[in-house]
C-alpha positions in Angstrom: 26.3 45.6 1.4 23.2 44.3 2.0 20.5 46.4 3.6 19.0 45.0 7.4 15.9 43.8 6.7 13.8 43.5 9.3 10.2 41.4 10.2 9.3 43.8 12.4 7.3 47.3 12.5 10.3 49.3 12.5 10.5 51.0 8.8 13.8 53.1 9.8 15.9 49.7 9.4 15.5 49.8 5.8 13.4 48.0 3.0 10.0 46.7 4.7 9.2 43.1 3.9 6.6 43.5 1.7 8.0 45.6 -0.3 10.9 42.9 -0.6 8.0 40.5 -1.7 6.8 42.9 -4.0 9.7 42.5 -5.5 10.8 38.9 -5.7 7.1 39.3 -7.0 8.8 40.6 -10.0 11.8 38.1 -10.2 14.4 40.3 -8.2 16.9 37.9 -6.7 18.4 40.8 -4.6 15.3 41.4 -2.7 14.7 37.2 -3.0 18.0 37.7 -0.8 16.6 40.0 1.7 13.6 38.1 2.2 15.3 34.9 2.7 17.9 36.6 5.4 14.6 38.1 7.5 12.6 34.6 7.0 14.5 31.6 7.3 15.0 31.5 10.9 11.1 32.4 11.7 10.3 29.5 8.8 12.4 26.9 10.3 11.3 27.3 13.5 7.5 27.2 12.6 8.0 24.2 10.4 10.3 22.6 13.2 7.8 22.7 15.7 5.5 21.0 13.5 8.1 18.4 12.4 10.2 18.1 15.4 13.3 16.7 13.2 16.1 18.6 12.1 16.6 17.5 9.2 12.7 17.3 7.3 12.9 20.7 9.1 15.5 22.0 7.0 14.7 20.2 3.7 10.8 21.8 4.0 12.1 25.4 5.2 13.5 25.2 1.7 10.9 24.2 0.0 8.6 27.4 1.7 11.1 29.7 0.6 11.1 28.5 -3.0 7.5 28.5 -2.5 7.9 31.9 -2.1 9.7 32.5 -5.1 7.1 31.4 -7.0 4.2 32.1 -5.5 5.4 36.2 -4.4 3.0 37.2 -7.2 -0.1 35.7 -5.2 0.3 38.0 -1.6 -2.1 40.6 -1.1 -0.8 43.3 1.5 -5.0 43.5 2.1 -5.0 39.8 3.4 -2.2 40.6 5.8 1.5 41.1 6.4 4.2 39.8 4.3 5.6 37.6 7.2 2.3 35.9 8.6 2.1 34.7 4.4 5.0 33.1 4.7 4.5 31.9 8.3 1.4 30.4 6.9 2.8 28.8 4.2 5.3 27.2 6.1 2.6 25.8 8.7 0.4 24.4 5.8 3.4 22.8 3.9 4.8 21.5 7.4 1.4 20.0 8.1 1.0 18.3 4.6 5.0 16.7 5.7 3.3 15.4 9.0 0.1 14.4 6.7 1.9 12.9 4.2 4.6 10.7 6.4 1.3 9.5 8.0 -0.6 8.3 5.2 2.7 6.4 4.2 3.3 4.9 7.2 -0.5 3.4 7.2 0.0 2.4 3.3 3.4 0.5 5.1 1.2 -0.6 7.7 -1.4 -1.8 5.8 1.0 -3.5 3.1 3.0 -5.3 5.9 -0.9 -6.4 7.4 -1.6 -7.9 3.8 1.8 -9.5 2.9 0.7 -11.4 6.7 -2.0 -12.3 5.5 -2.8 -16.2 3.2 -3.4 -16.1 -0.4 -6.3 -18.0 0.1 -9.1 -18.1 2.6 -8.1 -21.3 5.2 -11.6 -22.0 6.1 -12.7 -21.8 3.5 -10.1 -24.2 1.6 -11.1 -26.1 4.6 -14.8 -26.5 4.3 -14.8 -26.8 0.3 -12.3 -30.4 1.3 -14.2 -31.4 3.1 -17.4 -31.2 1.2 -15.6 -32.6 -1.7 -13.9 -35.9 0.6 -18.1 -36.0 1.9 -19.2 -36.1 -2.0 -16.7 -38.7 -3.0 -17.4 -41.0 -0.3 -21.1 -40.6 -1.2 -20.3 -41.8 -4.8 -18.1 -44.8 -3.9 -21.0 -45.9 -2.1 -22.9 -46.0 -5.6 -20.8 -48.3 -6.6 -20.2 -52.5 -7.1 -18.1 -54.0 -4.1 -15.4 -54.8 -6.7 -15.5 -51.4 -8.3 -14.9 -50.0 -5.0 -12.5 -52.7 -3.7 -10.7 -51.5 -7.2 -10.4 -47.6 -7.3 -9.9 -47.7 -3.2 -6.8 -49.6 -4.1 -5.4 -47.6 -7.2 -6.6 -44.0 -6.5 -5.9 -44.0 -2.3 -3.4 -46.5 -1.9 -1.9 -46.3 -5.0 -1.4 -49.6 -6.3 -1.0 -50.6 -10.0 -3.5 -53.0 -12.0 -1.0 -55.7 -11.6 -1.4 -55.4 -7.9 -4.3 -55.0 -7.2 -5.3 -58.2 -9.4 -3.0 -59.7 -6.8 -4.7 -58.5 -3.8 -8.2 -58.8 -4.8 -7.1 -62.5 -6.9 -8.7 -61.8 -10.1 -7.6 -61.2 -13.6 -6.4 -58.4 -14.4 -8.5 -57.3 -17.2 -11.3 -58.0 -14.7 -9.5 -55.3 -12.5 -9.2 -52.9 -15.5 -12.6 -53.0 -16.5 -13.9 -52.6 -13.2 -12.0 -49.7 -12.4 -13.0 -47.7 -15.7 -16.6 -49.2 -15.2 -16.4 -47.4 -11.4 -14.0 -43.9 -12.4 -17.1 -43.7 -15.1 -19.7 -43.5 -12.4 -17.7 -41.8 -10.2 -17.1 -39.5 -13.1 -21.0 -39.3 -13.8 -21.9 -39.1 -9.7 -19.4 -36.4 -9.5 -20.5 -34.6 -12.0 -17.4 -33.9 -13.8 -17.3 -33.5 -17.6 -15.5 -35.6 -19.6 
């Protein structure tokens, strides 16, 4: 039968928590059972006060008690009582969980905002397209009237060479020559390399 361990200051009731933590530091599993029984409730209370979520509080409480088992050799009596050390671990772990949850929520929020942003800068795209249209118009003005008409009908209205020739009432060979010459002049005006 296990002895009762008190968190308070009544040493007559059994081994005190400092003694148990010292034995836990040496790997004594029975002593850890006593520490667990003595502090599980208060640790859960501290953690729940910070997290306010029962499931997460229970999870963090387990993490804290595992940490007590692993780090018991680090406990120093001269720095405070064992219960204060354990409750400090609990509070820190709970605060870390809140910070972690806040950081995750911030990352999720940022990711959601990035998903809603267009993959390109819409304003820059519009400005660039407008500048390109203006440059094409300027370059079209450098063509002869027959070249400009041929290019406009073929590329802006989608007519074939034969349809351009019929629309302008000129021979097909002339249309092909005017288009070729007009496109060469446009390419040079626009600075496009071949």
